[in-house]
C-alpha positions in Angstrom: 60.2 -16.8 -9.2 59.1 -14.1 -11.7 56.8 -14.7 -14.6 59.3 -12.9 -16.9 62.0 -15.5 -16.1 59.8 -18.3 -17.5 59.4 -16.4 -20.7 63.2 -16.1 -21.1 65.7 -18.6 -22.5 67.4 -20.3 -19.5 65.7 -21.4 -16.3 67.7 -21.6 -13.0 67.1 -24.7 -10.9 68.2 -25.3 -7.3 68.8 -29.0 -6.3 68.6 -29.7 -2.6 69.7 -33.2 -1.7 72.1 -34.7 0.9 73.2 -37.4 -1.6 76.1 -36.1 -3.7 75.4 -38.8 -6.4 71.8 -37.6 -6.8 72.9 -33.9 -7.0 75.5 -34.8 -9.6 73.1 -37.0 -11.7 70.4 -34.3 -11.7 72.9 -31.5 -12.5 74.3 -33.4 -15.5 70.8 -34.3 -16.8 69.3 -30.8 -16.4 72.4 -28.9 -17.7 72.2 -31.0 -20.8 68.6 -29.8 -21.3 69.6 -26.2 -21.0 68.9 -25.4 -17.4 71.3 -23.4 -15.2 72.0 -25.5 -12.0 72.9 -24.7 -8.5 73.0 -27.2 -5.6 72.8 -27.4 -1.8 73.6 -30.4 0.3 71.0 -29.8 3.0 67.9 -27.7 3.8 69.7 -24.9 5.7 72.2 -24.3 2.9 69.3 -24.4 0.4 67.5 -21.7 2.4 70.5 -19.4 2.4 70.9 -19.8 -1.3 67.2 -18.9 -1.9 67.6 -15.8 0.2 70.7 -14.8 -1.8 69.7 -15.8 -5.3 66.7 -16.0 -7.7 65.5 -19.4 -8.9 62.8 -20.5 -11.2 62.4 -24.0 -9.6 63.6 -26.1 -6.6 64.0 -29.8 -6.6 64.2 -31.0 -3.0 64.6 -34.4 -1.2 62.2 -35.0 1.7 64.5 -37.1 4.0 67.6 -35.1 4.9 69.7 -34.5 8.0 69.6 -31.2 10.0 66.4 -30.0 8.2 63.9 -32.4 6.5 62.4 -31.5 3.2 58.9 -30.6 4.5 60.3 -28.1 6.9 62.5 -26.7 4.1 59.4 -26.4 2.0 57.5 -24.4 4.6 60.4 -22.1 5.1 60.8 -21.6 1.4 57.2 -20.6 1.0 57.7 -18.0 3.8 60.5 -16.5 1.8 58.9 -16.7 -1.7 55.4 -18.2 -1.9 55.5 -18.2 -5.7 58.6 -20.3 -6.0 57.7 -23.8 -7.3 59.1 -26.7 -5.3 59.1 -30.3 -6.6 59.6 -32.8 -3.7 61.5 -36.1 -4.1 61.6 -39.2 -1.9 62.6 -42.8 -1.9 60.7 -43.4 1.3 57.5 -41.6 0.6 53.9 -42.8 0.3 50.6 -41.3 -0.6 50.2 -39.6 2.8 53.6 -38.0 2.4 52.8 -36.7 -1.1 49.5 -35.3 0.2 51.2 -33.5 3.1 53.8 -32.0 0.7 51.1 -30.7 -1.6 49.2 -29.2 1.3 52.3 -27.4 2.4 52.6 -25.8 -1.0 54.7 -28.2 -3.2 54.1 -27.9 -6.9 54.6 -31.6 -7.5 55.9 -34.8 -6.0 58.0 -37.5 -7.5 59.1 -40.9 -6.1 62.7 -42.1 -6.3 64.1 -43.8 -8.2 62.7 -42.0 -11.3 63.5 -42.1 -15.0 65.2 -39.2 -16.6 62.2 -38.6 -18.9 59.9 -38.5 -15.8 61.7 -35.6 -14.1 62.2 -33.7 -17.4 58.4 -34.1 -18.2 57.6 -32.6 -14.8 59.9 -29.6 -15.4 58.6 -29.1 -18.9 55.0 -29.1 -17.7 55.8 -26.5 -15.1 57.6 -24.3 -17.7 54.6 -24.6 -20.1 52.1 -23.6 -17.4 54.1 -20.6 -16.2 54.7 -19.4 -19.8 51.0 -19.6 -20.5 50.3 -17.7 -17.3 52.8 -15.0 -18.3 51.3 -14.7 -21.7 47.8 -14.6 -20.3 48.7 -11.8 -17.9 50.6 -9.9 -20.6 47.5 -10.1 -22.8 45.3 -8.9 -20.0 47.6 -5.9 -19.5 47.5 -5.1 -23.2 43.7 -5.4 -23.4 43.4 -3.2 -20.3 45.6 -0.5 -21.8 43.6 -0.6 -25.0 40.2 -0.1 -23.2 41.0 1.8 -20.1 43.1 4.9 -19.5 42.9 6.9 -16.2 39.3 5.7 -15.6 38.3 6.5 -19.2 36.8 3.4 -20.8 37.0 3.2 -24.6 38.3 1.1 -27.5 37.2 3.2 -30.5 40.1 4.3 -32.7 39.4 8.0 -32.1 39.5 7.6 -28.3 42.7 5.5 -28.5 44.2 8.3 -30.5 43.3 10.7 -27.6 44.9 8.3 -25.1 48.1 8.5 -27.2 47.9 12.3 -27.3 47.5 12.5 -23.6 50.6 10.4 -23.1 52.6 12.7 -25.4 51.5 16.0 -23.9 51.1 15.1 -20.2 54.8 15.9 -19.3 54.6 19.5 -20.6 53.2 22.6 -18.9 51.7 23.8 -22.2 48.0 24.9 -22.1 45.4 22.5 -23.4 42.0 23.2 -24.8 39.4 20.4 -24.7 36.3 20.7 -26.8 33.3 18.5 -27.0 29.6 18.2 -26.2 28.1 18.3 -22.7 28.5 15.0 -21.0 31.2 13.7 -23.3 33.8 13.5 -20.5 36.0 16.6 -20.9 36.8 16.7 -17.2 37.9 13.1 -17.3 40.4 14.0 -20.1 41.7 16.9 -18.0 42.2 14.7 -15.0 44.0 12.1 -17.2 46.4 14.7 -18.4 47.1 15.8 -14.8 47.5 12.4 -13.2 49.8 11.2 -16.0 52.0 14.2 -15.6 54.9 15.1 -13.2 52.3 17.3 -11.4 50.2 14.3 -10.4 51.2 14.6 -6.7 49.9 18.2 -6.6 46.4 19.6 -6.7 43.9 19.2 -9.5 41.4 22.0 -9.1 38.3 22.3 -11.3 35.9 25.2 -11.6 32.9 25.6 -13.8 33.0 29.2 -15.2 29.3 29.2 -16.1 28.1 28.1 -12.6 29.5 31.1 -10.6 28.1 34.7 -10.8 30.4 37.1 -12.5 30.8 39.3 -9.4 32.1 36.3 -7.4 34.1 34.6 -10.1 37.0 37.0 -10.0 37.6 36.6 -6.3 37.1 32.8 -6.6 39.9 32.7 -9.2 42.3 35.3 -8.0 41.5 35.6 -4.3 41.2 38.8 -2.3 42.8 40.8 0.5 41.2 41.8 3.7 39.0 44.9 3.3 38.8 44.6 -0.5 35.0 44.6 -0.2 32.2 44.3 2.3 32.6 40.9 4.0 36.3 40.4 3.2 37.3 40.0 6.8 40.6 38.2 6.0 43.0 37.5 3.1 41.8 34.6 0.9 43.8 32.6 -1.7 42.2 32.2 -5.1 42.1 29.0 -7.2 45.2 30.0 -9.2 47.2 30.1 -6.0 45.6 26.9 -4.7 46.6 25.1 -7.9 50.2 26.3 -7.8 52.5 23.3 -8.6 49.4 21.4 -10.0 46.7 21.9 -12.6 43.8 24.4 -12.8 40.9 23.2 -15.0 38.6 25.9 -16.3 35.4 24.2 -17.5 33.1 26.0 -19.8 35.7 28.7 -20.4 33.6 30.0 -23.2 31.3 31.5 -20.6 34.0 33.7 -19.0 33.0 37.4 -19.0 35.3 39.6 -21.1 36.6 41.5 -18.1 38.0 38.3 -16.6 39.3 37.0 -19.9 41.9 39.9 -19.9 43.1 38.9 -16.4 43.3 35.2 -17.2 45.3 36.1 -20.4 47.7 38.1 -18.2 48.0 35.2 -15.7 48.9 32.8 -18.5 51.5 35.2 -20.1 53.1 36.6 -17.0 52.6 33.6 -14.7 51.4 35.9 -12.0 48.1 37.0 -10.5 46.9 39.9 -8.4 44.3 39.3 -5.7 41.2 41.6 -5.6 42.2 44.7 -3.7 45.9 44.0 -3.7 48.6 46.3 -4.9 51.2 43.7 -5.7 51.3 40.5 -7.8 52.0 36.9 -6.8 54.0 34.5 -8.9 52.2 31.2 -9.8 53.2 27.9 -11.4 50.0 26.4 -12.8 49.3 24.0 -15.7 46.1 25.4 -17.2 43.6 23.1 -19.0 40.4 24.7 -20.4 37.3 23.1 -21.8 34.2 24.3 -23.6 31.2 23.0 -25.6 31.1 26.3 -27.5 32.6 27.0 -30.9 35.1 29.7 -29.7 35.8 30.7 -33.3 32.1 31.7 -33.6 32.3 33.4 -30.2 35.3 35.5 -31.4 33.3 36.6 -34.4 30.4 37.7 -32.1 32.8 39.6 -29.9 32.1 37.5 -26.8 35.6 35.8 -26.6 39.0 37.3 -27.0 41.0 36.1 -30.0 44.3 36.5 -28.1 43.1 34.4 -25.2 41.8 31.7 -27.6 45.3 31.3 -29.1 46.8 31.1 -25.6 44.4 28.3 -24.6 44.4 26.4 -27.9 48.1 25.5 -28.0 47.4 21.8 -27.6 43.8 21.2 -28.7 41.9 17.9 -28.0 38.4 17.4 -29.5 36.4 14.7 -27.7 34.0 13.0 -30.1 30.3 12.5 -29.0 29.2 9.1 -28.0 27.1 8.7 -31.2 30.4 8.8 -33.2 32.1 6.1 -31.1 29.3 3.5 -30.6 31.8 0.7 -30.2 32.5 2.1 -26.8 28.9 1.6 -25.6 29.1 -2.1 -24.6 32.2 -1.4 -22.6 30.6 1.6 -20.8 27.4 -0.4 -20.1 29.4 -3.2 -18.5 31.3 -0.7 -16.3 28.1 1.1 -15.3 26.3 -2.2 -14.5 29.1 -3.2 -12.2 29.1 0.2 -10.6 25.4 0.2 -9.8 25.4 -3.4 -8.8 27.7 -2.4 -5.9 25.7 0.8 -5.1 22.3 -0.9 -5.2 23.3 -4.3 -4.0 22.0 -5.9 -7.2 23.2 -8.8 -9.3 22.4 -7.7 -12.8 24.8 -9.5 -15.1 24.4 -7.8 -18.5 22.0 -6.2 -21.0 20.1 -8.5 -23.3 21.0 -8.3 -27.0 17.7 -6.5 -27.7 18.4 -4.0 -25.0 22.0 -3.4 -26.2 20.6 -2.9 -29.7 18.4 -0.1 -28.5 21.3 1.5 -26.6 23.5 1.3 -29.8 20.8 2.8 -32.0 20.1 5.8 -29.8 21.8 9.1 -30.6 22.8 10.0 -27.0 22.5 13.8 -27.1 23.7 13.8 -23.4 26.6 11.5 -24.3 28.3 9.3 -21.6 26.6 11.1 -18.8 23.2 10.4 -20.3 24.1 6.7 -20.8 25.2 6.4 -17.2 22.0 7.9 -16.0 20.0 5.6 -18.3 21.7 2.5 -16.9 21.1 3.7 -13.3 17.4 4.2 -14.0 17.1 0.9 -15.8 18.7 -1.0 -12.9 16.3 0.7 -10.4 13.4 -0.7 -12.4 14.9 -4.0 -13.4 14.2 -7.0 -11.2 15.8 -9.8 -13.3 19.4 -10.7 -13.9 19.5 -8.8 -17.2 18.6 -5.3 -18.4 15.7 -5.6 -20.8 14.2 -3.1 -23.3 11.2 -2.4 -21.1 13.4 -1.0 -18.4 14.8 1.7 -20.8 13.3 5.1 -21.2 10.8 5.5 -24.0 13.1 7.9 -25.8 15.9 5.3 -25.9 13.5 2.7 -27.2 12.3 5.2 -29.8 8.8 5.1 -28.3 6.6 8.3 -28.6 7.1 10.4 -25.5 4.1 11.1 -23.3 2.9 14.6 -24.3 2.5 15.4 -20.6 6.2 14.6 -20.0 7.2 16.7 -23.0 5.1 19.6 -21.7 6.6 19.4 -18.2 10.1 19.2 -19.6 9.4 22.3 -21.7 8.1 24.1 -18.6 11.2 23.0 -16.6 8.8 22.0 -13.8 10.4 19.5 -11.5 7.2 19.2 -9.5 5.1 18.3 -12.6 7.7 16.0 -13.9 7.9 14.1 -10.6 4.1 13.6 -10.6 4.2 12.3 -14.2 7.1 10.0 -13.5 5.4 8.6 -10.4 2.3 7.8 -12.4 4.4 6.1 -15.1 6.4 4.0 -12.6 3.1 2.9 -10.9 1.7 1.8 -14.3 4.9 -0.1 -15.2 4.9 -1.8 -11.8 1.2 -2.8 -12.3 2.0 -4.0 -15.8 4.9 -6.1 -14.6 2.9 -7.7 -11.8 -0.3 -8.2 -13.8 -2.2 -5.8 -11.5 -1.0 -7.4 -8.3 -0.9 -4.4 -6.0 1.0 -6.1 -3.2 3.8 -7.1 -5.5 3.7 -3.8 -7.3 4.1 -2.0 -4.0 7.2 -4.0 -3.2 8.7 -3.3 -6.6 8.1 0.4 -6.0 9.4 0.2 -2.4 6.3 1.8 -0.9 3.6 0.4 1.4 0.5 -1.3 0.0 -1.6 1.4 1.6 0.5 4.2 -0.1 0.1 2.5 -3.4 -3.7 2.4 -3.1 -3.7 6.1 -2.1 -1.6 7.0 -5.1 -3.8 5.0 -7.5 -6.8 6.9 -6.3 -5.0 10.2 -6.2 -3.9 9.9 -9.8 -7.2 8.5 -11.0 -5.7 5.1 -12.0 -8.7 3.1 -11.0 -9.7 2.7 -14.6 -6.2 1.5 -15.4 -6.6 -1.1 -12.6 -10.0 -2.2 -13.7 -8.5 -3.0 -17.1 -6.2 -5.3 -15.3 -8.8 -6.8 -13.0 -12.5 -6.0 -13.8 -13.6 -7.4 -10.4 -11.8 -4.7 -8.3 -13.8 -2.4 -6.1 -12.4 0.9 -4.8 -13.8 2.6 -1.6 
């Protein structure tokens, strides 16, 4: 049985009964109601017909020669476990009905039955299966509207981008994705690749700003043995590795001018030359580039070639920042909560309305990446079933940031920031436990002795005395 068939006009029913009179009566009754009917005079014939044809429903007698109805039912479920079977019997009892239902029967009816009784059973089945079909169709539509290649969104601007990806994925034309840091540019690039005919080939990504200029050329184009000190053998570059697939140049705006010329040639000629080589190699690469920079401004400054820009900007996609698509925030929060529940073995169910309001009001300069990090941090600190405002960073709650934290951030000192964050976490744990150090140590996942040491090291005795004036420190 397929769900689609129950949404169509005519349902096909197989009647399996050794009594010719019963087969004839049911055939006339059901054909009059618009069903397409097929019949079998015993279980073996019925099984052969099920193997050879598609039915929406089977009506089967229990007591038959050669193969009884319950054996037929078991065999039918082995062939198609979703095919509904209604069992019929003039000799049945409650135990027989229970056994039939245990073996997978959809329903059970005792003979003799009235015409309305059997029609009611069939109509109930049709209604249930139609509802199931519509429900699953609705779920598919909702999923398509909120999820595309692991990108979660329902905002109109993002849905437009999903539609654009579907339109351009099949073509080799170069794509330029622009957007702020953390907005998901690489996810868009992957969506284009994995919805294209190249999806079974490599998707290779490189961050052009993360590799020193003197290494970037050999990384992209490869080199031949002896091209420079340490080149002990030939090495393929990423353009060659991506042949047949997609090469994603992230932060393409940071490419040095000397390499921009070579990439322009690679796009135009569809060939590259390894460092130190005297011949070119043909390539077949779909190039996708991304940048957070305004390349128009970079062209004016002379740091980006105008001809390369036009080669890259054939199919532009601008990814809006999270603050401009806030209707996506609840969806993303739900996804991240589920993700970190699995990773942390937690059972957080959702964010409270107050917490969600803070998340919606915040500007998210770090975009989706910052939101994900925020949810991860909050779930580490949260011990209840819901994410609450006090588990959010002060910046998200619009609380004045600790000057020491701002100073450490300005100095880019990881060491200082870790010390400050450790103090803040200890204070929050003590606040949450009302000064109970044993409980606080458990929340912080450190030993009680380690907590006492850190309280003394960071001079938090006064903070503790405020919680419990009777405390003594040795």
